[in-house]
Each structure stands twice: as C-alpha cells, then as structure tokens.
C-alpha positions in Angstrom: 0.0 0.0 0.0 2.8 2.4 0.9 4.5 1.7 -2.5 1.2 2.5 -4.3 0.9 5.8 -2.4 4.5 6.7 -3.2 4.1 6.0 -6.9 0.9 8.1 -6.9 2.8 11.0 -5.2 5.6 10.7 -7.8 3.2 10.7 -10.7 1.4 13.8 -9.3 4.7 15.6 -9.0 5.7 14.7 -12.5 2.3 15.9 -13.8 2.7 19.2 -12.0 6.2 19.6 -13.3 5.1 19.0 -16.9 2.1 21.4 -16.4 4.5 24.2 -15.5 6.9 23.7 -18.4 6.8 26.2 -21.2 8.8 27.3 -24.2 10.3 30.7 -24.9 9.4 31.1 -28.5 6.4 33.4 -28.0 8.0 35.5 -25.2 9.4 39.0 -25.4 10.6 42.0 -23.4 9.3 45.6 -23.5 11.6 48.4 -22.3 10.0 50.7 -19.8 12.5 53.5 -19.9 11.1 55.8 -17.2 11.4 53.1 -14.4 14.4 51.1 -15.4 12.3 48.0 -15.8 11.3 45.5 -18.5 7.9 43.9 -18.9 7.9 40.2 -19.9 5.1 39.5 -22.4 3.9 36.6 -24.6 2.2 37.0 -27.9 0.2 33.8 -28.1 -2.4 35.2 -25.8 -1.2 38.9 -26.0 -0.6 39.2 -22.3 1.9 40.5 -19.7 3.5 37.9 -17.5 5.9 39.8 -15.2 7.7 43.1 -14.4 11.4 42.9 -13.8 13.0 45.9 -12.2 16.5 47.2 -11.4 18.0 47.7 -14.8 19.1 51.3 -14.5 18.9 53.9 -17.3 17.0 52.4 -20.2 16.6 55.6 -22.2 18.2 54.0 -25.3 18.2 50.4 -24.4 18.2 47.3 -26.7 18.1 43.6 -26.2 19.5 40.4 -27.8 18.7 36.8 -26.8 20.7 33.8 -26.1 20.9 31.0 -28.7 18.2 29.0 -26.8 16.1 32.1 -26.3 16.0 31.6 -22.5 18.1 34.6 -21.6 17.8 38.2 -22.7 20.8 40.6 -22.6 19.8 44.2 -22.0 22.2 47.0 -23.0 21.4 50.1 -20.9 22.4 53.6 -21.7 24.2 53.9 -18.3 26.7 51.2 -19.4 24.8 48.4 -17.6 24.8 45.0 -19.2 22.0 42.8 -17.6 21.3 39.1 -18.1 17.6 38.2 -17.6 16.2 34.7 -17.2 12.9 34.7 -19.1 11.6 31.5 -17.5 12.5 32.4 -13.9 11.5 36.0 -14.6 14.5 37.5 -12.8 17.9 39.2 -13.3 20.7 36.6 -13.4 23.6 39.0 -13.3 24.3 42.7 -14.0 27.6 44.4 -14.7 28.4 48.1 -15.1 30.8 47.9 -18.0 31.1 51.5 -19.1 29.8 55.0 -18.5 27.6 55.3 -21.6 26.7 52.5 -24.0 24.6 52.2 -27.1 23.6 48.7 -27.9 25.2 45.3 -28.5 25.3 42.0 -30.3 25.7 38.3 -29.7 28.2 36.1 -31.6 27.3 33.5 -34.2 27.7 30.7 -31.7 26.1 32.5 -28.8 29.1 32.4 -26.5 30.1 36.1 -26.7 28.2 39.3 -26.0 29.7 42.5 -27.4 28.7 46.0 -26.2 29.2 49.3 -28.1 30.2 52.2 -25.9 30.2 56.0 -26.2 32.2 56.5 -23.0 34.8 55.4 -23.0 34.6 54.8 -26.7 35.1 51.3 -27.8 33.7 47.8 -27.7 33.9 45.3 -24.8 33.2 41.6 -25.3 31.9 39.3 -22.5 31.4 35.6 -21.9 27.6 35.1 -22.4 27.4 32.5 -19.5 29.2 34.5 -16.8 29.4 38.0 -18.2 33.1 38.0 -17.5 35.2 40.3 -19.7 36.9 38.6 -22.6 38.2 41.5 -24.7 38.4 45.3 -24.4 38.9 47.1 -27.7 39.2 50.9 -27.3 38.2 52.9 -30.4 41.5 54.9 -30.5 42.2 56.7 -33.7 44.3 59.7 -34.8 46.5 61.3 -32.2 45.2 59.1 -29.4 41.6 60.3 -29.6 38.9 57.9 -28.6 35.7 57.6 -30.7 32.1 56.7 -29.9 31.2 53.4 -31.4 27.9 52.7 -33.2 26.2 50.2 -35.4 27.6 47.1 -33.7 26.4 43.9 -35.4 27.4 40.2 -35.4 28.6 38.6 -38.6 29.3 35.0 -39.6 32.6 33.5 -38.4 32.6 34.9 -34.9 33.1 38.4 -36.2 31.7 41.7 -34.8 31.5 44.8 -37.0 31.0 48.4 -35.8 31.6 52.0 -36.9 33.5 54.8 -35.2 31.3 57.9 -35.2 34.0 60.5 -34.6 36.7 58.9 -36.7 34.8 58.0 -39.8 35.9 54.3 -39.7 34.6 50.8 -39.8 36.3 48.1 -37.7 35.9 44.3 -37.7 36.9 42.1 -34.8 37.5 38.4 -35.4 36.9 36.5 -32.2 37.6 33.0 -33.6 40.4 32.9 -31.0 39.1 34.7 -27.9 42.7 35.0 -26.6 43.8 36.9 -29.6 41.1 39.2 -31.1 42.0 40.2 -34.7 41.0 43.8 -35.4 40.9 45.2 -39.0 40.3 48.9 -39.6 38.8 50.6 -42.6 39.5 54.3 -42.6 38.0 57.3 -44.4 34.6 55.8 -45.0 32.7 59.1 -44.8 31.7 61.7 -42.2 30.0 60.7 -39.0 28.7 57.2 -39.4 25.8 57.1 -37.1 24.4 53.6 -37.4 24.9 50.3 -39.2 23.3 47.1 -40.3 24.2 43.8 -41.7 22.2 42.2 -44.6 20.2 39.0 -43.7 22.7 36.8 -45.5 25.5 38.3 -43.4 27.5 39.5 -46.4 27.2 43.3 -46.4 27.7 45.8 -43.6 26.2 49.2 -44.4 27.0 52.3 -42.3 24.7 55.3 -42.6 26.5 58.7 -42.7 25.1 61.7 -40.8 27.8 64.2 -42.0 27.1 63.7 -45.7 24.5 62.1 -48.0 25.4 58.5 -48.7 26.2 55.1 -47.3 29.4 53.1 -46.7 29.3 49.4 -47.8 31.7 46.7 -46.7 31.5 43.3 -48.4 32.4 40.8 -45.7 32.9 38.1 -48.3 35.6 40.2 -49.9 36.9 42.5 -47.2 40.2 42.9 -49.1 38.3 45.2 -51.5 37.7 47.7 -48.7 34.8 50.0 -48.1 32.9 51.5 -51.1 30.4 54.3 -51.2 26.8 53.8 -52.3 23.8 56.2 -52.7 26.1 59.3 -52.9 24.3 62.6 -52.8 20.9 61.1 -52.5 19.7 64.4 -51.0 21.4 66.7 -53.5 19.4 69.8 -54.3 16.9 69.3 -51.4 16.6 71.4 -48.4 18.2 69.8 -45.3 15.6 69.7 -42.5 16.5 69.8 -38.8 17.1 66.2 -37.5 15.2 65.6 -34.3 16.0 61.9 -34.0 18.5 59.8 -35.9 17.0 57.1 -38.1 17.7 53.5 -37.2 19.2 51.4 -40.0 18.4 48.3 -38.1 14.9 48.9 -39.4 15.9 48.6 -43.1 13.2 46.7 -44.9 14.2 44.2 -47.6 11.7 42.7 -49.9 12.3 40.8 -53.1 14.8 42.8 -55.0 14.2 46.1 -53.2 15.6 47.7 -50.1 13.9 50.5 -48.3 15.5 52.7 -45.7 15.0 56.1 -44.0 16.5 59.3 -45.5 18.3 61.5 -43.1 16.8 65.0 -42.9 14.1 64.3 -45.5 10.4 63.2 -45.4 11.3 60.3 -47.6 11.8 56.5 -47.6 14.4 55.7 -50.2 14.2 52.6 -52.4 17.4 50.9 -53.6 17.8 47.9 -55.9 20.2 45.0 -55.6 22.8 47.0 -57.6 22.8 49.6 -54.8 21.2 52.2 -57.0 18.3 54.4 -55.9 15.1 53.7 -57.9 12.6 55.7 -56.0 12.0 58.1 -53.1 8.6 57.6 -51.4 7.1 60.7 -49.9 6.0 60.1 -46.3 4.4 62.0 -43.4 7.6 63.0 -41.6 11.2 62.1 -41.0 11.3 58.3 -40.8 13.0 56.5 -37.9 12.2 52.8 -38.5 11.2 51.3 -41.8 10.2 47.8 -40.8 9.2 44.9 -43.0 6.3 42.6 -42.2 7.7 39.1 -42.1 6.0 38.2 -45.4 7.5 41.4 -47.0 4.2 42.6 -48.4 4.1 45.7 -46.2 6.6 48.2 -44.8 5.6 50.0 -41.6 7.2 53.4 -40.9 7.3 55.6 -37.8 8.5 59.1 -37.5 10.6 61.6 -35.5 9.2 64.3 -33.3 7.1 66.3 -33.7 5.2 63.9 -36.0 5.8 60.8 -33.9 2.1 60.2 -33.3 1.7 58.6 -36.8 2.4 55.3 -38.5 2.3 54.8 -42.3 2.2 51.5 -44.2 3.8 51.1 -47.6 2.8 48.4 -50.1 6.0 46.7 -51.5 4.5 46.0 -54.9 3.3 49.5 -55.7 5.7 51.3 -53.4 2.9 53.6 -52.3 1.6 54.5 -48.9 -1.7 52.5 -48.4 -2.6 53.4 -44.8 -1.9 56.1 -42.3 -2.6 55.4 -38.6 -2.7 57.7 -35.6 -1.9 55.5 -32.6 -1.0 58.3 -30.2 1.8 60.4 -28.8 5.4 59.1 -29.3 5.1 55.9 -31.2 8.7 54.8 -30.7 9.0 51.2 -31.8 7.3 48.3 -33.6 7.7 44.5 -33.4 6.0 41.9 -35.6 4.8 38.6 -34.4 6.7 35.7 -36.2 4.1 35.3 -39.0 3.3 39.0 -39.2 -0.4 38.8 -38.4 0.1 41.4 -35.7 2.4 44.2 -34.9 3.0 45.5 -31.4 3.8 49.2 -31.1 4.9 51.3 -28.1 3.0 54.5 -27.5 5.3 56.0 -25.0 3.6 59.2 -23.9 0.3 57.4 -23.4 1.8 54.6 -21.4 0.6 51.7 -23.4 1.5 49.2 -26.1 -1.0 48.7 -28.9 -1.4 45.3 -30.6 -2.6 45.9 -34.2 -4.0 43.4 -36.8 -1.8 44.0 -39.9 -4.6 43.0 -42.3 -7.5 45.1 -40.9 -5.3 47.7 -39.1 -7.6 47.4 -36.1 -6.3 47.5 -32.5 -6.7 44.0 -31.1 -5.7 44.8 -27.6 -3.7 47.4 -25.6 -1.4 46.7 -22.7 -0.5 49.2 -20.0 3.3 50.0 -19.8 5.3 52.7 -18.1 6.8 54.9 -20.9 7.5 51.9 -23.2 10.0 52.1 -26.0 11.8 49.1 -27.5 9.8 45.9 -28.0 11.9 42.7 -28.5 10.5 39.3 -29.2 12.7 36.2 -28.8 11.9 35.2 -32.4 13.9 38.2 -33.7 17.1 36.2 -32.7 20.2 38.3 -33.1 18.7 41.6 -34.2 19.2 44.8 -32.2 17.1 47.9 -32.0 16.0 51.1 -30.5 
C-alpha cells in the first residue's frame, strides 16, 4: 500500500512539473524607460507575464537573446549589461561595463556578448554565460583620440563589426580565438557614421552617414576590396531639415529585389535595388525613424521623429505607395511583428501603453499598460538589435 501511495505521489509531482513547463518562442521584453524596468510578455495570448526591475537607465536600451532564447541581454544607456532569465523572470547578473553604451550583439555561436560604448569609446566583449570580460577594444584613432562606437552587429565567423562615429571608420573584430582578437580597420569611409546594419545573408555591412548624403558598404565576403560608397548625394538639391531623432538602420526593410531605408533630414523613404542604386523616393508624413518589413515582406511599416511621432504609415511593397496612415497616439517609438506577421506591437510612450494591431485590418486588437514603453523585442527576432 505504501508503495502505491509513493508512486501516486511521484506521478502527481511529474504531472505538475510538466504542467509548469513552457517554451520561450512566444516571449518578449518591453523596455519601460522611465522606471528602469522591463515587462515580460507573450504574444500567443497577448498578455503581460511579469515586471522585472532594477535595470538602470534604459533611455536608449536594446536587447539580444541567447541561442536557446531563454536569456535576454539588456544593454542600458548607463553602461549596464544585464542578463535576464525569461523563465524564472529575474535578473541573473548585472555588470556596469562603461559610462555610456549604445547597444550590442551576440556572436554567431552564442558564446560572446559585445557592447558598443560611447564613453569610454570602444567595444567590450563578454562571456555570455558568466558576463566575465573577454576582450576590451578601445576605439582609439588619430593622435590618441577615442571615438564613440555605433552600429555594432554580429557577422558569420565569430566576427563583430562596428563604426567609429568621430573617426569615420569601420572596424571588424574576429573572435575565432578569444585569446587573440583580430582587429581590422577601414578608414576614411565618410563623415559621422551614425548607425549600421548587416544584410540578412551576413554578407554586407552598411553604415549610414550623418555628415554627408550617402552610405558606406563593406563586403564581408571580400573584405580585401575595402569600403565602397553607395547612394552618394541622395539628397542633392533638397533642403536639409533639422534632424530631431536619428533614423535607425536596423529597421531597413528588404523585400524581393528592393531595399527600403529612411532618408536623413528628409520626409522620404528611399528605395534601392540590388545594384545599390536608388530607384525611388517615397514621400512620407515626416522624417522616418524605422522602416520595418512585415515578415512576409508585403508591407513596410514606418514611424517618424518628433514632432510627427504620433503617426504610422504603411507602404505596399509591390506598388511602393503609402496605403494606410494610422494615428496610434503620442510618441510611437518602436514596432515589433509577431513571427508570421499577423500582428504588430507598437509602443505609444507618452500614453503609457502598447497597442497590438492586426496587420490586415489595421484594427487595434488589444492594448497593454506599460510605463513609458520604448523598445519591444520578441525572442523570435534572434540576433537583431534595435532602439
């Protein structure tokens, strides 16, 4: 009889254990910049699961996820690097690695976390398990000056790529041998590279230039060819408008044989073909910040800088025309699509909420309360970084 009772008890424990198990594929984190916290959410049922506090200054924070999507790495503006366990809903470890940082990336194999820093300028690389420092790469250029680093991405082959804002350079760091990082420097790429992206196939790194019209392109398959310029003088003859917020190249939209990206200082989304030539400039409501592709690439969703940041416009990728204008509310800072693109989540910062919108009907499905939300990062976005 005792043996039967014991077996029943074990079976009950096993059943309870299985009942509590869950995956991480539909989870995500929302940055709440005013309170230094993140909200853990899931998009299967469009609900908030937990609030995790104590992350410091999140005024320009971004997130990447571990290879198994269990851990989120949060890059805070105050230089804090925080590792969060999504399943246990808590901070695992937090290190203050600089005085001012601006995003990061995770290596191809998931073992390394790199952080891009403004102060002191450079990139630091950490072990993703322990957050112990592996490499410190100061962005020192002419006459011992130290540059802000921006546009940090991960590339195939355990390589990180980033730009030096003050120096006008692109650097690559090969971390194949963590004991001997190999740094390659590409100089004179253009004035004030402000952000960068890597194409989905990992081949091209593109740096946007704030100091002049144009983009700098590095072919990572043939780095020996150096950096070439594309889209030179795309704003020639047009009045330069005040720039209230820098566009984010991370939001480049790629569909079929076209690439769409925000123009600096213009109310335009630029369209480029696979030969890196401009084929169209789409007039939009304001200065675009993110140009984001729905996962099926049929639509591009665009948000805008202050003072027109209460608006979203949707571009059809076949006609390259604006097909819908939405007015979600004050300060729509960021958007994130569900994996199949049936919904888009958008942060409406100044109204303290996140709207969940049906991308076929454009109707708001649900709204979640959030304290000054900005970046939204789902685990399915893998290695991408953002706002």
